[in-house]
C-alpha positions as CSV (number, residue, x, y, z in Angstrom):
1,X,-19.6,19.5,10.7
2,X,-19.7,23.5,10.0
3,X,-22.2,23.2,7.0
4,X,-24.3,20.9,9.2
5,X,-24.2,23.2,12.6
6,X,-25.2,26.2,10.2
7,X,-28.1,24.4,9.0
8,X,-29.4,23.5,12.2
9,X,-29.0,27.0,13.2
10,X,-30.3,27.9,10.5
11,X,-33.9,25.8,10.8
12,X,-33.9,26.5,14.3
13,X,-34.2,30.6,13.7
14,X,-37.0,29.5,10.8
15,X,-38.9,27.7,13.8
16,X,-38.5,30.6,16.2
17,X,-39.9,32.5,13.6
18,X,-43.0,31.0,13.3
19,X,-43.7,31.5,17.0
20,X,-44.5,28.2,17.7
21,X,-42.7,27.2,20.9
22,X,-44.8,24.1,22.1
23,X,-45.2,21.0,20.1
24,X,-48.0,18.6,22.4
25,X,-48.9,15.3,21.5
26,X,-52.3,14.8,23.5
27,X,-53.4,11.3,23.9
28,X,-57.2,10.3,24.9
29,X,-59.1,7.4,25.8
30,X,-62.8,7.2,24.1
31,X,-66.3,5.7,25.9
32,X,-66.6,2.2,24.9
33,X,-70.2,2.5,24.6
34,X,-69.9,4.9,21.8
35,X,-68.4,2.2,19.7
36,X,-71.3,-0.3,20.8
37,X,-74.0,0.6,18.1
38,X,-73.0,1.7,14.9
39,X,-75.2,4.7,15.1
40,X,-73.6,5.7,18.0
41,X,-70.2,5.6,16.5
42,X,-70.9,7.4,13.9
43,X,-72.3,10.2,15.8
44,X,-70.0,10.6,18.1
45,X,-66.9,10.3,15.4
46,X,-68.9,13.1,13.5
47,X,-68.9,15.7,16.6
48,X,-64.7,14.9,17.0
49,X,-64.0,15.4,13.9
50,X,-66.3,18.9,13.5
51,X,-64.7,19.4,16.7
52,X,-61.1,19.0,15.8
53,X,-61.5,20.8,12.2
54,X,-62.4,24.1,14.8
55,X,-59.2,24.2,16.4
56,X,-56.6,25.8,14.3
57,X,-53.8,24.5,15.9
58,X,-54.4,21.4,15.6
59,X,-52.1,19.9,12.9
60,X,-53.2,16.0,13.1
61,X,-56.4,14.1,15.0
62,X,-56.6,10.3,14.6
63,X,-58.0,7.2,15.8
64,X,-55.7,4.6,17.0
65,X,-54.2,2.2,19.4
66,X,-51.6,1.8,21.6
67,X,-50.2,2.7,25.1
68,X,-53.9,2.0,26.8
69,X,-55.4,4.8,24.5
70,X,-57.4,4.8,21.2
71,X,-56.8,8.8,20.0
72,X,-54.2,10.9,19.3
73,X,-53.8,14.5,18.8
74,X,-50.6,16.4,17.7
75,X,-50.7,20.5,18.3
76,X,-48.5,23.8,18.1
77,X,-48.7,26.5,20.3
78,X,-47.1,29.6,20.8
79,X,-47.1,29.8,24.5
80,X,-48.1,27.0,27.3
81,X,-51.1,28.9,28.1
82,X,-52.1,28.6,25.0
83,X,-51.9,24.8,25.0
84,X,-53.2,24.8,28.7
85,X,-56.7,26.5,27.1
86,X,-56.9,24.0,24.0
87,X,-56.1,21.0,26.8
88,X,-59.0,22.5,29.0
89,X,-61.4,23.2,26.1
90,X,-60.8,19.2,24.6
91,X,-61.5,17.8,28.4
92,X,-64.5,19.8,28.6
93,X,-66.1,20.0,25.2
94,X,-65.2,16.0,24.4
95,X,-66.0,14.9,27.7
96,X,-68.8,12.7,27.1
97,X,-67.0,11.0,24.1
98,X,-63.6,10.7,26.4
99,X,-62.8,9.1,29.6
100,X,-59.5,10.5,30.2
101,X,-56.8,12.0,28.2
102,X,-53.1,12.8,28.8
103,X,-50.5,14.9,26.9
104,X,-46.5,14.8,26.2
105,X,-45.3,18.1,25.6
106,X,-42.2,19.1,24.2
107,X,-40.0,22.8,23.0
108,X,-39.8,23.7,19.4
109,X,-37.2,25.7,19.7
110,X,-34.5,23.4,22.1
111,X,-30.8,23.4,22.2
112,X,-30.6,19.9,20.9
113,X,-32.7,18.6,18.1
114,X,-32.6,14.9,16.8
115,X,-34.5,15.6,14.0
116,X,-36.2,18.5,12.4
117,X,-39.2,19.5,10.3
118,X,-40.3,22.2,8.5
119,X,-43.1,24.2,9.7
120,X,-43.3,27.1,6.9
121,X,-46.7,25.8,6.0
122,X,-48.1,26.7,9.7
123,X,-47.1,30.3,9.6
124,X,-50.4,31.8,9.1
125,X,-52.0,29.3,11.7
126,X,-53.2,31.3,15.5
């Protein structure tokens, strides 16, 4: 048990050192009319892809389905205000492509960690 506890403490220190405090899962619903014509779909996917590529805090974004959503974005943030800024940009700059979005945010440095993941490769991200 001591080895497990020491390992978890070490992993928590490494995450804290990275500076990221929040992981956000943002779910969005796309506008259906963008999917009716193939050329509209390709155009909307290109614009969306280009937007996400420009966001350094976004580590994953994809189409999918479930819970009434068809888009998902995973991002890491050093503060709540940084998250709020990305969410605001997402909702305003992609407003013609999505109808609504909601986010689930979690503390990256909680007291209880159910399962950790290494983020060493993200230390240079903003």
